[in-house]
C-alpha positions as a LaTeX table, in Angstrom:
\begin{tabular}{lrrr}
\hline
Residue & $x$ (\AA) & $y$ (\AA) & $z$ (\AA) \\
\hline
Unk1 & 116.77 & $-57.33$ & $-49.55$ \\
Unk2 & 114.56 & $-59.69$ & $-47.63$ \\
Unk3 & 115.51 & $-57.97$ & $-44.37$ \\
Unk4 & 114.52 & $-54.64$ & $-45.77$ \\
Unk5 & 111.05 & $-55.87$ & $-46.70$ \\
Unk6 & 110.56 & $-57.46$ & $-43.29$ \\
Unk7 & 111.50 & $-54.22$ & $-41.53$ \\
Unk8 & 109.05 & $-52.26$ & $-43.64$ \\
Unk9 & 106.30 & $-54.70$ & $-42.84$ \\
Unk10 & 106.96 & $-54.48$ & $-39.09$ \\
Unk11 & 106.96 & $-50.69$ & $-39.31$ \\
Unk12 & 103.64 & $-50.72$ & $-41.12$ \\
Unk13 & 102.13 & $-53.04$ & $-38.48$ \\
Unk14 & 103.31 & $-50.78$ & $-35.64$ \\
Unk15 & 101.93 & $-47.73$ & $-37.42$ \\
Unk16 & 98.51 & $-49.35$ & $-37.78$ \\
Unk17 & 98.56 & $-50.40$ & $-34.14$ \\
Unk18 & 99.36 & $-46.86$ & $-32.98$ \\
Unk19 & 96.67 & $-45.42$ & $-35.26$ \\
Unk20 & 94.14 & $-47.88$ & $-33.90$ \\
Unk21 & 94.97 & $-46.95$ & $-30.32$ \\
Unk22 & 94.53 & $-43.23$ & $-31.10$ \\
Unk23 & 91.21 & $-43.92$ & $-32.73$ \\
Unk24 & 89.96 & $-45.95$ & $-29.76$ \\
Unk25 & 91.12 & $-43.22$ & $-27.41$ \\
Unk26 & 89.23 & $-40.58$ & $-29.37$ \\
Unk27 & 86.11 & $-42.74$ & $-29.39$ \\
Unk28 & 86.28 & $-43.16$ & $-25.64$ \\
Unk29 & 86.74 & $-39.43$ & $-25.18$ \\
Unk30 & 83.68 & $-38.77$ & $-27.35$ \\
Unk31 & 81.58 & $-41.24$ & $-25.34$ \\
Unk32 & 82.77 & $-39.60$ & $-22.12$ \\
Unk33 & 81.77 & $-36.18$ & $-23.42$ \\
Unk34 & 78.36 & $-37.53$ & $-24.41$ \\
Unk35 & 77.90 & $-39.00$ & $-20.95$ \\
Unk36 & 78.76 & $-35.68$ & $-19.34$ \\
Unk37 & 76.27 & $-33.88$ & $-21.57$ \\
Unk38 & 73.59 & $-36.43$ & $-20.68$ \\
Unk39 & 74.35 & $-36.01$ & $-16.98$ \\
Unk40 & 73.97 & $-32.24$ & $-17.30$ \\
Unk41 & 70.68 & $-32.66$ & $-19.15$ \\
Unk42 & 69.42 & $-35.05$ & $-16.48$ \\
Unk43 & 70.34 & $-32.54$ & $-13.77$ \\
Unk44 & 68.50 & $-29.78$ & $-15.63$ \\
Unk45 & 65.46 & $-32.03$ & $-16.03$ \\
Unk46 & 65.53 & $-32.82$ & $-12.32$ \\
Unk47 & 65.72 & $-29.10$ & $-11.52$ \\
Unk48 & 62.73 & $-28.46$ & $-13.77$ \\
Unk49 & 60.80 & $-31.31$ & $-12.19$ \\
Unk50 & 61.54 & $-29.91$ & $-8.72$ \\
Unk51 & 60.47 & $-26.45$ & $-9.88$ \\
Unk52 & 57.28 & $-27.82$ & $-11.41$ \\
Unk53 & 56.55 & $-29.75$ & $-8.25$ \\
Unk54 & 56.95 & $-26.56$ & $-6.21$ \\
Unk55 & 54.64 & $-24.68$ & $-8.56$ \\
Unk56 & 52.11 & $-27.52$ & $-8.29$ \\
Unk57 & 52.26 & $-27.28$ & $-4.49$ \\
Unk58 & 51.70 & $-23.52$ & $-4.67$ \\
Unk59 & 48.72 & $-24.02$ & $-7.00$ \\
Unk60 & 47.33 & $-26.68$ & $-4.69$ \\
Unk61 & 47.64 & $-24.29$ & $-1.73$ \\
Unk62 & 45.89 & $-21.57$ & $-3.73$ \\
Unk63 & 43.09 & $-23.97$ & $-4.69$ \\
Unk64 & 42.73 & $-24.97$ & $-1.07$ \\
Unk65 & 42.52 & $-21.31$ & $-0.01$ \\
Unk66 & 39.99 & $-20.65$ & $-2.77$ \\
Unk67 & 37.91 & $-23.64$ & $-1.65$ \\
Unk68 & 37.98 & $-22.30$ & 1.91 \\
Unk69 & 36.81 & $-18.89$ & 0.68 \\
Unk70 & 33.99 & $-20.52$ & $-1.29$ \\
Unk71 & 32.90 & $-22.50$ & 1.75 \\
Unk72 & 33.01 & $-19.34$ & 3.88 \\
Unk73 & 30.99 & $-17.44$ & 1.27 \\
Unk74 & 28.41 & $-20.22$ & 1.09 \\
Unk75 & 28.14 & $-20.38$ & 4.86 \\
Unk76 & 27.83 & $-16.59$ & 4.98 \\
Unk77 & 25.11 & $-16.67$ & 2.34 \\
Unk78 & 23.22 & $-19.32$ & 4.26 \\
Unk79 & 23.61 & $-17.17$ & 7.36 \\
Unk80 & 22.14 & $-14.19$ & 5.52 \\
Unk81 & 19.23 & $-16.31$ & 4.34 \\
Unk82 & 18.65 & $-17.53$ & 7.87 \\
Unk83 & 18.73 & $-13.92$ & 9.04 \\
Unk84 & 16.19 & $-12.91$ & 6.41 \\
Unk85 & 13.93 & $-15.76$ & 7.43 \\
Unk86 & 14.34 & $-14.66$ & 11.03 \\
Unk87 & 13.03 & $-11.15$ & 10.31 \\
Unk88 & 10.02 & $-10.82$ & 12.61 \\
Unk89 & 6.56 & $-10.62$ & 11.15 \\
Unk90 & 6.03 & $-7.43$ & 13.14 \\
Unk91 & 7.94 & $-5.58$ & 10.39 \\
Unk92 & 5.02 & $-6.07$ & 8.01 \\
Unk93 & 2.64 & $-4.90$ & 10.73 \\
Unk94 & 4.72 & $-1.75$ & 11.18 \\
Unk95 & 4.58 & $-1.04$ & 7.45 \\
Unk96 & 0.81 & $-1.54$ & 7.40 \\
Unk97 & 0.42 & 0.79 & 10.38 \\
Unk98 & 2.60 & 3.34 & 8.61 \\
Unk99 & 0.34 & 3.10 & 5.56 \\
Unk100 & $-2.70$ & 3.61 & 7.77 \\
Unk101 & $-1.11$ & 6.63 & 9.47 \\
Unk102 & $-0.30$ & 8.12 & 6.08 \\
Unk103 & $-3.90$ & 7.68 & 4.97 \\
Unk104 & $-5.17$ & 9.20 & 8.22 \\
Unk105 & $-2.88$ & 12.19 & 7.75 \\
Unk106 & $-4.14$ & 12.70 & 4.22 \\
Unk107 & $-7.76$ & 12.53 & 5.38 \\
Unk108 & $-7.09$ & 15.02 & 8.19 \\
Unk109 & $-5.46$ & 17.39 & 5.69 \\
Unk110 & $-8.46$ & 17.06 & 3.38 \\
Unk111 & $-10.88$ & 17.67 & 6.28 \\
Unk112 & $-9.00$ & 20.80 & 7.28 \\
Unk113 & $-9.12$ & 22.07 & 3.70 \\
Unk114 & $-12.91$ & 21.51 & 3.64 \\
Unk115 & $-13.55$ & 23.10 & 7.04 \\
Unk116 & $-11.65$ & 26.33 & 6.32 \\
Unk117 & $-14.42$ & 27.85 & 4.14 \\
Unk118 & $-17.02$ & 26.62 & 6.66 \\
Unk119 & $-15.16$ & 28.41 & 9.46 \\
Unk120 & $-15.08$ & 31.60 & 7.42 \\
Unk121 & $-18.83$ & 31.36 & 6.92 \\
Unk122 & $-19.39$ & 30.77 & 10.63 \\
Unk123 & $-17.52$ & 33.97 & 11.53 \\
Unk124 & $-19.57$ & 36.18 & 9.18 \\
Unk125 & $-21.81$ & 38.88 & 10.71 \\
Unk126 & $-24.93$ & 37.52 & 12.32 \\
Unk127 & $-27.15$ & 39.67 & 10.10 \\
Unk128 & $-25.84$ & 37.91 & 7.01 \\
Unk129 & $-26.46$ & 34.48 & 8.53 \\
Unk130 & $-29.93$ & 35.31 & 9.94 \\
Unk131 & $-32.63$ & 33.34 & 8.07 \\
Unk132 & $-35.19$ & 35.34 & 6.16 \\
Unk133 & $-37.92$ & 32.78 & 6.77 \\
Unk134 & $-39.03$ & 30.98 & 9.85 \\
Unk135 & $-37.60$ & 27.50 & 10.10 \\
Unk136 & $-39.94$ & 24.66 & 9.30 \\
Unk137 & $-41.01$ & 22.79 & 12.39 \\
Unk138 & $-40.26$ & 19.12 & 12.44 \\
Unk139 & $-42.74$ & 16.63 & 13.82 \\
Unk140 & $-42.17$ & 15.60 & 17.40 \\
Unk141 & $-41.63$ & 12.02 & 16.46 \\
Unk142 & $-40.27$ & 10.71 & 13.22 \\
Unk143 & $-39.82$ & 7.18 & 12.21 \\
Unk144 & $-36.30$ & 6.20 & 11.17 \\
Unk145 & $-36.11$ & 5.62 & 7.48 \\
Unk146 & $-35.06$ & 2.16 & 6.41 \\
Unk147 & $-31.93$ & 2.40 & 4.25 \\
Unk148 & $-32.42$ & 1.06 & 0.75 \\
Unk149 & $-31.24$ & $-2.46$ & 0.32 \\
Unk150 & $-28.07$ & $-2.82$ & $-1.69$ \\
Unk151 & $-28.78$ & $-4.56$ & $-4.93$ \\
Unk152 & $-26.69$ & $-7.68$ & $-5.45$ \\
Unk153 & $-24.25$ & $-7.55$ & $-8.36$ \\
Unk154 & $-25.68$ & $-8.84$ & $-11.60$ \\
Unk155 & $-24.91$ & $-12.39$ & $-12.51$ \\
Unk156 & $-21.82$ & $-12.58$ & $-14.72$ \\
Unk157 & $-22.51$ & $-13.27$ & $-18.36$ \\
Unk158 & $-18.82$ & $-13.57$ & $-19.34$ \\
Unk159 & $-15.85$ & $-15.48$ & $-17.99$ \\
Unk160 & $-13.40$ & $-13.58$ & $-15.73$ \\
Unk161 & $-10.82$ & $-13.37$ & $-18.50$ \\
Unk162 & $-13.34$ & $-12.07$ & $-21.03$ \\
Unk163 & $-14.71$ & $-9.46$ & $-18.63$ \\
Unk164 & $-11.20$ & $-8.27$ & $-17.75$ \\
Unk165 & $-10.20$ & $-8.08$ & $-21.42$ \\
Unk166 & $-13.26$ & $-5.99$ & $-22.25$ \\
Unk167 & $-12.51$ & $-3.50$ & $-19.47$ \\
Unk168 & $-8.82$ & $-3.31$ & $-20.35$ \\
Unk169 & $-9.57$ & $-2.73$ & $-24.03$ \\
Unk170 & $-11.80$ & 0.19 & $-23.03$ \\
Unk171 & $-8.87$ & 1.63 & $-21.10$ \\
Unk172 & $-6.54$ & 1.24 & $-24.09$ \\
Unk173 & $-9.08$ & 2.97 & $-26.34$ \\
Unk174 & $-9.35$ & 5.94 & $-23.96$ \\
Unk175 & $-12.90$ & 5.13 & $-22.86$ \\
Unk176 & $-11.93$ & 5.75 & $-19.26$ \\
Unk177 & $-15.38$ & 6.14 & $-17.69$ \\
Unk178 & $-16.58$ & 2.96 & $-19.36$ \\
Unk179 & $-13.39$ & 1.17 & $-18.35$ \\
Unk180 & $-13.85$ & 2.27 & $-14.71$ \\
Unk181 & $-17.39$ & 0.92 & $-14.63$ \\
Unk182 & $-16.29$ & $-2.32$ & $-16.27$ \\
Unk183 & $-13.43$ & $-2.81$ & $-13.79$ \\
Unk184 & $-15.75$ & $-2.07$ & $-10.86$ \\
Unk185 & $-18.26$ & $-4.61$ & $-12.17$ \\
Unk186 & $-15.43$ & $-7.10$ & $-12.60$ \\
Unk187 & $-14.41$ & $-6.70$ & $-8.94$ \\
Unk188 & $-18.03$ & $-7.17$ & $-7.84$ \\
Unk189 & $-18.56$ & $-10.28$ & $-9.90$ \\
Unk190 & $-15.15$ & $-11.87$ & $-9.38$ \\
Unk191 & $-13.86$ & $-10.63$ & $-5.98$ \\
Unk192 & $-11.64$ & $-13.71$ & $-5.51$ \\
Unk193 & $-10.00$ & $-13.42$ & $-8.92$ \\
Unk194 & $-6.19$ & $-13.04$ & $-8.95$ \\
Unk195 & $-6.75$ & $-10.02$ & $-11.23$ \\
Unk196 & $-8.97$ & $-8.18$ & $-8.74$ \\
Unk197 & $-6.04$ & $-6.02$ & $-7.58$ \\
Unk198 & $-5.10$ & $-5.31$ & $-11.22$ \\
Unk199 & $-8.65$ & $-4.14$ & $-11.89$ \\
Unk200 & $-8.43$ & $-1.72$ & $-8.97$ \\
Unk201 & $-5.06$ & $-0.47$ & $-10.23$ \\
Unk202 & $-6.44$ & 0.26 & $-13.70$ \\
Unk203 & $-9.31$ & 2.18 & $-12.14$ \\
Unk204 & $-6.66$ & 4.45 & $-10.63$ \\
Unk205 & $-4.84$ & 4.65 & $-13.97$ \\
Unk206 & $-8.06$ & 5.70 & $-15.69$ \\
Unk207 & $-8.61$ & 8.51 & $-13.19$ \\
Unk208 & $-4.96$ & 9.53 & $-13.48$ \\
Unk209 & $-5.29$ & 9.75 & $-17.27$ \\
Unk210 & $-8.41$ & 11.91 & $-16.76$ \\
Unk211 & $-6.37$ & 14.13 & $-14.41$ \\
Unk212 & $-8.78$ & 13.24 & $-11.63$ \\
Unk213 & $-5.88$ & 12.84 & $-9.26$ \\
Unk214 & $-7.87$ & 12.77 & $-6.00$ \\
Unk215 & $-9.95$ & 9.83 & $-7.28$ \\
Unk216 & $-6.79$ & 8.16 & $-8.55$ \\
Unk217 & $-5.16$ & 8.46 & $-5.11$ \\
Unk218 & $-8.25$ & 6.91 & $-3.50$ \\
Unk219 & $-8.03$ & 3.91 & $-5.84$ \\
Unk220 & $-4.30$ & 3.46 & $-5.24$ \\
Unk221 & $-4.77$ & 3.75 & $-1.47$ \\
Unk222 & $-7.47$ & 1.08 & $-1.54$ \\
Unk223 & $-5.15$ & $-1.18$ & $-3.54$ \\
Unk224 & $-2.13$ & $-0.94$ & $-1.22$ \\
Unk225 & $-4.35$ & $-1.43$ & 1.83 \\
Unk226 & $-6.31$ & $-4.38$ & 0.40 \\
Unk227 & $-3.53$ & $-6.06$ & $-1.58$ \\
Unk228 & $-0.21$ & $-5.10$ & 0.08 \\
Unk229 & 1.50 & $-8.16$ & $-1.40$ \\
Unk230 & $-0.05$ & $-7.85$ & $-4.86$ \\
Unk231 & 2.05 & $-7.44$ & $-7.99$ \\
Unk232 & 0.60 & $-3.94$ & $-8.55$ \\
Unk233 & 1.37 & $-2.57$ & $-5.07$ \\
Unk234 & 4.71 & $-0.97$ & $-6.04$ \\
Unk235 & 3.20 & 0.60 & $-9.17$ \\
Unk236 & 0.29 & 1.92 & $-7.09$ \\
Unk237 & 2.69 & 3.66 & $-4.69$ \\
Unk238 & 4.52 & 5.22 & $-7.64$ \\
Unk239 & 1.39 & 6.54 & $-9.35$ \\
Unk240 & 0.11 & 7.77 & $-6.00$ \\
Unk241 & 3.30 & 9.80 & $-5.57$ \\
Unk242 & 3.02 & 11.13 & $-9.12$ \\
Unk243 & $-0.60$ & 12.11 & $-8.44$ \\
Unk244 & 0.51 & 14.13 & $-5.42$ \\
Unk245 & 3.15 & 15.80 & $-7.60$ \\
Unk246 & 0.48 & 16.79 & $-10.12$ \\
Unk247 & $-1.58$ & 18.27 & $-7.26$ \\
Unk248 & 1.43 & 20.25 & $-6.04$ \\
Unk249 & 1.46 & 18.41 & $-2.71$ \\
Unk250 & 5.18 & 17.84 & $-2.41$ \\
Unk251 & 5.35 & 16.49 & 1.20 \\
Unk252 & 2.75 & 13.80 & 0.51 \\
Unk253 & 4.50 & 12.92 & $-2.77$ \\
Unk254 & 7.85 & 12.48 & $-1.01$ \\
Unk255 & 6.23 & 10.36 & 1.71 \\
Unk256 & 4.61 & 8.02 & $-0.84$ \\
Unk257 & 7.78 & 7.69 & $-2.94$ \\
Unk258 & 10.04 & 7.08 & 0.06 \\
Unk259 & 7.64 & 4.46 & 1.36 \\
Unk260 & 7.81 & 2.75 & $-2.03$ \\
Unk261 & 11.63 & 2.65 & $-1.92$ \\
Unk262 & 11.58 & 1.29 & 1.64 \\
Unk263 & 9.03 & $-1.46$ & 0.98 \\
Unk264 & 10.00 & $-2.52$ & $-2.54$ \\
Unk265 & 13.72 & $-1.65$ & $-3.00$ \\
Unk266 & 14.31 & $-4.23$ & $-5.75$ \\
Unk267 & 11.41 & $-3.23$ & $-7.99$ \\
Unk268 & 11.84 & $-1.07$ & $-11.09$ \\
Unk269 & 9.33 & 1.40 & $-9.63$ \\
Unk270 & 11.74 & 2.00 & $-6.72$ \\
Unk271 & 14.42 & 3.24 & $-9.13$ \\
Unk272 & 11.95 & 5.62 & $-10.77$ \\
Unk273 & 10.84 & 6.80 & $-7.32$ \\
Unk274 & 14.45 & 7.57 & $-6.35$ \\
Unk275 & 14.85 & 9.72 & $-9.45$ \\
Unk276 & 11.64 & 11.59 & $-8.61$ \\
Unk277 & 12.78 & 12.07 & $-5.00$ \\
Unk278 & 16.03 & 13.63 & $-6.22$ \\
Unk279 & 14.10 & 15.93 & $-8.56$ \\
Unk280 & 11.80 & 17.08 & $-5.76$ \\
Unk281 & 14.57 & 17.62 & $-3.20$ \\
Unk282 & 16.77 & 19.53 & $-5.64$ \\
Unk283 & 14.03 & 22.05 & $-6.48$ \\
\hline
\end{tabular}
C-alpha cells in the first residue's frame, strides 16, 4: 500500500515538472514573437524616418531654389530701377518739344481758318473793294505812342487758402465768370503758390462748363506748358482732348489723348483717354 502511494506521488511530481516545462516553453515562444514584432516595427520606423529625411531634403532643395529665384527677382528689380534712373533727361525735353510742336500746329490751323475769309475778300472784284471816300492823309511824322503801364496786381486782402476757397466755391455754384476772375486774381497775387497750377486748371474747367472750348484749350495748354510736372497736368491733357472732341476736331483730340497716355500711363486719366481713343477710332 505504501509503495502504491509513493508511485502516485512520483507520477504527480513528474507531471508537474512536464507541465512547468511546457509553460516555460510557451512563455519563451511568446517573448520571441514579441521581439520579432518589435523588430518589424523598428524597421518600419526606420523606413519612415528615411522617407521623412528624403522629403526634408527635397523641401530644403525647393526652398533653396525659391531663395535663388527671390534673389534673382530682387536683383532684376534693382536692375530695372537702375535702368529707370538711367533714362536720359533728354526724354523730358523731347516731350516738351512735342508739346510745343502740337501747340504750333494748332495755332497754324487756327491762322489758316482765319485767313480763308480774308483771302476770299481779297479776290473780290476791284469795284467792290474800291473805297468810296478818299483816304485820310496821315501826318508825315508821328510820335510813337507810349504803351499804357500795366497796373500792378492789387495787394491781397485774404490768405492764399481763403482766396482759393472763394474762387472754387464760385465754380461749384456755377458762377463761372466770377470764378475765372477770382482764379486769375489768385494767380496774380500768389504766383508761387503750390495751387497756382490748380487755379489755372479750374479756369479751363469753367470755360469747358460754359462750352467755351477754345478758351478752355488755351487754359489747358498754358497749364501743361507752365506746369508739366504738376498734379493737374494729366487732367488738363484729358479735358483738352475732350474739348477738341466737342469742337469736332478729331485729329487734334486723338493727338492730345495719345500724348496723355504716353506721358502719364499710370494715371487714371490715361485709362479714360484710352477708352476715348477706342471710341474715336471705331467710328
